[in-house]
Each structure stands twice: as structure tokens, then as C-alpha cells.
C-alpha positions in Angstrom: -60.1 -4.2 27.2 -56.9 -3.3 29.1 -55.7 -6.9 28.7 -56.1 -6.7 24.9 -54.3 -3.3 24.8 -51.5 -4.7 27.0 -51.1 -7.7 24.7 -50.9 -5.5 21.6 -48.3 -3.2 23.3 -46.3 -6.3 24.3 -46.3 -7.4 20.6 -45.3 -3.9 19.5 -42.5 -3.8 22.1 -41.1 -7.2 20.8 -41.2 -6.0 17.2 -39.5 -2.7 18.1 -36.8 -4.6 20.2 -36.2 -6.9 17.2 -35.8 -3.9 14.9 -33.5 -2.2 17.4 -31.2 -5.3 17.4 -31.1 -5.3 13.6 -30.2 -1.6 13.6 -27.6 -2.1 16.3 -26.0 -4.9 14.2 -26.1 -2.7 11.1 -24.5 0.2 12.9 -21.8 -2.1 14.1 -21.3 -3.6 10.7 -21.0 -0.2 9.0 -19.0 1.4 11.8 -15.2 1.6 11.9 -14.8 -1.8 13.4 -17.2 -3.5 11.0 -17.0 -4.2 7.3 -14.3 -1.6 6.5 -12.0 -3.0 9.2 -12.7 -6.5 7.9 -11.8 -5.4 4.3 -8.6 -3.8 5.5 -7.7 -6.9 7.5 -8.3 -9.1 4.6 -6.4 -7.1 2.0 -3.3 -6.2 4.1 -1.7 -9.6 4.0 -2.0 -9.6 0.2 -0.6 -6.1 0.0 2.2 -7.0 2.4 3.2 -10.1 0.4 3.2 -8.2 -2.9 5.2 -5.4 -1.4 7.8 -7.7 0.0 8.0 -9.7 -3.2 8.9 -6.5 -5.1 11.1 -5.2 -2.3 13.1 -8.3 -2.2 13.9 -7.8 -5.9 14.8 -4.2 -5.3 17.0 -4.7 -2.3 18.5 -8.1 -2.8 16.4 -9.5 0.1 17.7 -6.8 2.5 14.5 -5.0 3.2 11.1 -6.2 4.5 7.9 -4.4 5.5 5.1 -5.4 7.8 1.7 -3.6 8.1 0.5 -3.4 11.7 -3.2 -2.4 12.3 -3.3 -2.4 16.1 -1.0 -1.5 18.9 -1.3 -1.3 22.6 -2.4 2.1 24.0 -0.3 4.1 26.4 -1.3 3.0 29.9 0.4 2.5 33.2 2.5 -0.6 33.8 0.0 -2.0 36.2 -2.7 -2.1 33.4 -0.4 -3.5 30.7 -2.0 -6.9 30.7 -5.4 -5.4 29.9 -4.1 -2.5 27.7 -6.7 -1.3 25.2 -5.7 -1.8 21.6 -5.6 1.2 19.3 -6.4 1.0 15.6 -3.6 2.2 13.5 -1.7 1.6 10.3 2.0 1.4 11.1 4.5 0.3 8.4 7.3 -1.5 10.2 10.4 -1.7 8.0 13.3 -4.1 8.8 16.7 -4.7 7.3 19.6 -6.9 8.2 20.1 -4.9 11.5 16.4 -5.2 12.6 13.5 -2.7 12.6 14.1 1.0 12.7 12.3 4.2 11.9 11.6 5.1 8.3 13.4 8.4 8.7 16.7 6.6 9.3 16.8 4.9 5.9 18.8 6.5 3.1 17.1 8.3 0.2 17.7 5.3 -2.1 16.3 2.8 0.5 13.3 5.0 1.2 12.6 5.3 -2.6 12.7 1.5 -3.0 10.4 1.0 0.0 8.0 3.7 -1.4 8.2 2.3 -4.9 7.4 -1.3 -3.7 4.4 -0.2 -1.6 2.9 2.1 -4.3 3.3 -0.5 -7.0 1.8 -3.2 -4.8 -1.1 -1.0 -3.9 -1.7 0.0 -7.5 -1.7 -3.7 -8.6 -4.1 -4.6 -5.8 -6.5 -1.8 -6.6 -6.5 -2.7 -10.3 -7.1 -6.3 -9.5 -10.0 -5.5 -7.2 -11.5 -3.3 -9.9 -11.2 -6.1 -12.4 -8.7 -4.2 -14.5 -5.1 -4.8 -15.5 -2.4 -2.2 -14.9 -1.4 -1.1 -18.4 1.0 1.8 -17.7 3.7 2.3 -15.1 5.5 5.7 -14.9 8.6 6.0 -12.8 9.5 9.7 -12.6 13.0 10.6 -11.4 13.4 7.5 -9.3 17.1 7.0 -10.1 18.6 10.2 -8.6 18.5 8.9 -5.0 20.1 5.6 -5.9 23.8 4.6 -5.9 25.1 2.6 -8.9 24.1 -0.7 -7.3 20.7 0.6 -6.4 20.2 1.8 -10.0 21.1 -1.6 -11.3 18.6 -3.3 -8.9 15.9 -0.8 -9.8 16.5 -1.4 -13.6 16.5 -5.1 -13.0 13.3 -4.9 -11.0 11.6 -2.8 -13.7 12.7 -5.3 -16.4 11.5 -8.1 -14.2 8.0 -6.6 -13.8 7.9 -5.4 -17.5 5.7 -8.4 -18.6 3.0 -7.2 -16.2 2.6 -3.9 -18.1 1.8 -2.9 -21.6 4.2 0.1 -21.2 6.7 1.3 -18.6 7.8 4.9 -18.9 10.9 5.9 -16.9 11.9 9.6 -16.7 15.5 10.4 -15.9 18.1 13.1 -16.4 21.0 10.7 -15.8 22.8 10.1 -19.1 24.5 6.8 -18.1 21.0 5.2 -17.7 20.0 5.7 -21.3 21.6 2.5 -22.4 19.6 0.5 -19.8 16.4 0.7 -21.9 16.0 -0.5 -25.5 13.4 2.0 -26.5 13.9 5.7 -25.6 12.5 9.1 -26.2 15.3 11.6 -25.9 14.4 15.2 -25.3 17.1 17.8 -25.8 16.8 21.5 -25.2 18.1 23.8 -27.9 17.8 27.5 -28.6 15.0 26.8 -31.0 13.1 24.7 -28.4 13.1 21.1 -27.3 13.9 18.4 -29.9 12.6 14.9 -29.5 14.4 11.9 -30.9 12.9 8.3 -30.8 15.4 5.5 -30.3 13.9 2.0 -30.8 
């Protein structure tokens, strides 16, 4: 009788161990180093390529970004060979002089970097959702640009125009009005704002 019970318990133990292995694999797959990390690792090269393609148009091939997802942890020099990697998302920006901190770039350069990353991310998310980006709104992006930067930004917007049904740019800079064929001009008067369509 004890032998029969022992055999049954052994079978139950094997079944439970098998289930435990399945649950451990599921916990690992749905943990931070599982499926979500794999998705990020798979999507970042595409995001980086799209960002750099846009950024090259905006900066005349002067700026480049790289997304880094792991870096060595802070350890003593003796342990540097076996340093533990830390999960991160660092955006490394380089120009003709090499890589430097984001804070050291001018307002115009920072805007171009931000614009390229945001647009690339929006395109990627829309593509993954199976939808097309129909509308792009650039609100006050020209104020931080010098005249050459403005020209590049306008050229980049015109270059990506076929990707969108409508691109709406908002600016208070009068000399940029002529850069766009269709305009909605809003002028403040004492009687309120007046809208004029220019097509």
C-alpha cells in the first residue's frame, strides 16, 4: 500500500515540477528581460534608422543618433571585465566633432533632434498599428532655428509631405509665410481675430 502511495506521490511530484518549469518560463518571458525587452530590441534599429534618415535631411548629414539599451554598471576597476550590464535607454547624439551631451547642443539642433525622434516614433507606432499617419502638426518649431536651419526644416517638411495627407505648421515668423503654398493667416484686430485663407 505504501509502495502504491509512493508511486502516486512520485507521479504528482513530476507533474508539479513540470508545471513549475512552465510557470518559471512564463515568468521569465513576461518579465522585464522577456518579451518586452525583445520587442524593444527588435524595434530600436528601425526607429534609429528612421530617425537618422530624417535627421540627415534636417542637418545636412551633420547629426546622428544611436539608441543604447545597455551599459556597464559602476564597479571597481578590478571587476571591469565582469561588470554587470544595466538596462537603460540612452540616446547618444553625435555631430562632426563626436558625441556629446544633449544639453550642449543649441536650441535649433535640439529641436531638429527632437523632431526627428518624435516623427520617427510616430511613424513606427502608426505602422505597427496598421494605420497611416494622416496629419503632422509642427507647432512653433521655427523660432529656435537660424535662417539655414529654417530652410532645412522647410525642405525636410516638403520632402516628407507625400507621407501625409496634411501638414500643419504654426509660426509667428512673417518671413516664413511664403515658404508654404496654402496658408491660414490669423490676424488679431480690435473686433477679434480675422482668418484669411491663402491657397
